[in-house]
Every structure is written in structure tokens, then in C-alpha cells.
C-alpha positions, -999 to 999 in steps of 0.1 A, spaced: 0 -1 1 12 40 -3 -1 68 16 -23 96 4 -11 129 -3 -24 141 32 -9 113 51 28 121 33 29 156 41 18 145 77 46 120 78 70 146 66 60 174 90 59 147 120 97 138 113 109 171 101 131 173 131 144 138 128 182 134 123 180 115 92 150 136 76 171 146 43 171 106 36 134 101 44 128 133 20 151 116 -11 133 84 -6 98 103 -6 100 130 -29 129 112 -54 122 74 -50 154 63 -36 158 24 -31 166 12 5 202 4 -4 210 38 -20 211 69 6 236 43 24 260 47 -1 256 80 -16 286 101 -14 292 139 -15 311 133 -48 278 122 -61 261 152 -49 259 185 -71 238 212 -50 246 239 -76 230 220 -101 206 205 -79 214 169 -93 222 136 -71 240 106 -92 230 72 -83 260 48 -89 256 18 -62 238 6 -34 251 -10 -1 238 -48 3 240 -71 35 254 -102 32 259 -126 59 258 -94 83 287 -84 59 280 -47 43 290 -49 7 290 -20 -22 269 -34 -51 263 -20 -85 227 -16 -94 216 -28 -128 225 -10 -154 192 13 -154 191 19 -118 225 38 -123 210 75 -128 212 111 -122 178 125 -102 169 163 -99 167 175 -68 137 197 -57 146 227 -37 135 217 -5 163 184 -11 190 209 -19 181 232 13 179 201 34 212 186 20 230 218 25 218 221 62 227 181 67 266 186 50 271 214 76 257 194 105 276 164 94 311 183 95 303 200 128 295 166 144 332 152 130 346 181 142 332 178 175 344 141 178 377 152 166 382 178 194 373 151 221 402 132 208 379 103 197 391 84 163 377 105 135 364 81 112 372 86 74 349 85 44 328 105 22 295 92 29 264 116 29 244 99 54 267 87 85 265 84 123 279 112 141 317 98 140 313 96 103 312 56 103 287 41 79 254 26 86 240 -7 75 209 -7 49 188 -21 79 192 3 100 175 31 74 144 2 74 144 2 113 144 33 119 119 42 92 94 16 109 100 30 142 92 65 128 60 55 111 52 33 145 54 68 163 37 89 137 4 66 139 -2 64 103 -10 32 87 22 12 83 43 10 53 77 -2 45 107 20 35 101 3 0 67 16 0 82 49 3 98 48 -32 59 37 -42 49 67 -23 75 92 -44 63 75 -78 27 80 -71 28 114 -60 45 123 -90 27 105 -117 -6 120 -96 13 156 -102 11 146 -142 49 140 -146 52 120 -178 55 85 -171 92 83 -189 106 110 -165 91 89 -134 109 57 -151 143 76 -154 136 88 -115 132 53 -104 156 33 -127 132 12 -140 146 -8 -172 107 -9 -191 84 17 -191 56 -8 -186 72 -18 -153 64 20 -144 29 23 -157 17 -7 -148 28 -5 -112 21 30 -103 -13 41 -126 -41 32 -102 -23 35 -70 -40 72 -59 -69 86 -63 -50 122 -70 -36 106 -101 -69 115 -117 -67 150 -105 -58 180 -130 -25 191 -113 3 203 -129 29 205 -102 51 175 -87 49 162 -55 65 189 -38 42 213 -49 12 192 -43 23 187 -7 30 226 -8 -6 231 -17 -22 210 8 -5 225 39 -15 260 23 -54 248 21 -52 235 56 -36 268 70 -65 287 51 -92 268 66 -80 271 99 -75 311 97 -114 311 83 -125 290 109 -108 307 134 -122 340 121 -158 325 121 -155 317 155 -147 352 167 -174 367 147 -193 341 165 -184 350 201 -189 389 187 
């Protein structure tokens, strides 16, 4: 299953202060696979051009973590939305500060250039992201979906926003167009809406609508009290 637009917006609002929020934002807005945030390096992130390059993913075999090259079509460039760029810039600064703090405390400073790491710079196992995701979903009170379902959510939202299926295929790294259209074309009722924006704009519009409704309700209540 996937969430509705409303539920996705609620989840992002709920987890905005989570340390790994930029990773969740990439999954829900850009359709990254579970092992892709774990292996993404800063060399593959171009915040000036607003693009990330996906070239590998981490897989766990018998408790050992290995870098694995994705299928040919899974190696791809993904255009970032403006919020993803802002979140990644802030995350890079936070990560640098954390590593300096560890170094100042005479702790062993880990090397590497991974985007998403522990405070000391060491890498995560792919299972960490799945486990943390499951816990956040549980705390949010929303219907349970897996981390991989978050990838489905990203595809469903951009299709609902009238993005061309060919562009969605490229974002997800699908080998065949039919894989994209057969999987997602009937997932959300919103896919039949006349929407011209991508998922980010859909969520922004939803929040604006909710804010307007709250103000209208408060105004009406004030008039009745007077």
C-alpha cells in the first residue's frame, strides 16, 4: 500500500526534526531504494546543479556490508527539488560539525565521504534505515508502510502531479516503461486530478489549504463570539 497525499505530508511534518530527515525526504520525493541513501557520497551530490548521481547501493550479506553496483538502468541522475537542496546543504554543515566535535574530543575520527553517516563518520548498514523508518512510522500513528513503499509513494505522487511516465521511469531507474505504468497508474485517486505540479508542490498546496481553512474557522469563531 501507499499513503495518500495528506498522509505523506503529515509524515514529513512529523519527522522534520529527525536526524535523518534529508534521507527520508529523498526517498519520499525522489524514489531512492533502501540501499541507495546508505551508499550515496558527496562526490555524487551536486547542489549547485541540484542533481544527485546514483551509482551503487549497499547490501548486507551474512552480516557483512558490501557495495553493489545496481542494474544498468538503476545508475541514474536525479534532479532534486528545492527543498531537497536546502535540506542537504544544512545536513552537510551538521555532519561537518559533528565530525569536528568528535575530533576535538580525541575520539577516533572516521574517514569517508558518505552523505549519511553516524556522528563519528562511520557508515550505516542498510538495515538501519529500514529499522529507523519503521519506528518513525509507528510513532506517527499512520498506517504502516515499509521503506521500499516510500519509493512507491514518490512514484505515485509525481504521477499524480501529471509528470510524464517516462520521466518517472528515469527517476526510479526502471528498465521498462511498462514496469512503471503497470505498477503505479492506478495507485492513488489523486492521479486523476488535473494537477500540473510535482509532489513537492502538491504537498505545499495541501498545507496552504489547511492553513487557510484554520484561519477561516478561527475568524468565524471570533465573529460568533462577538
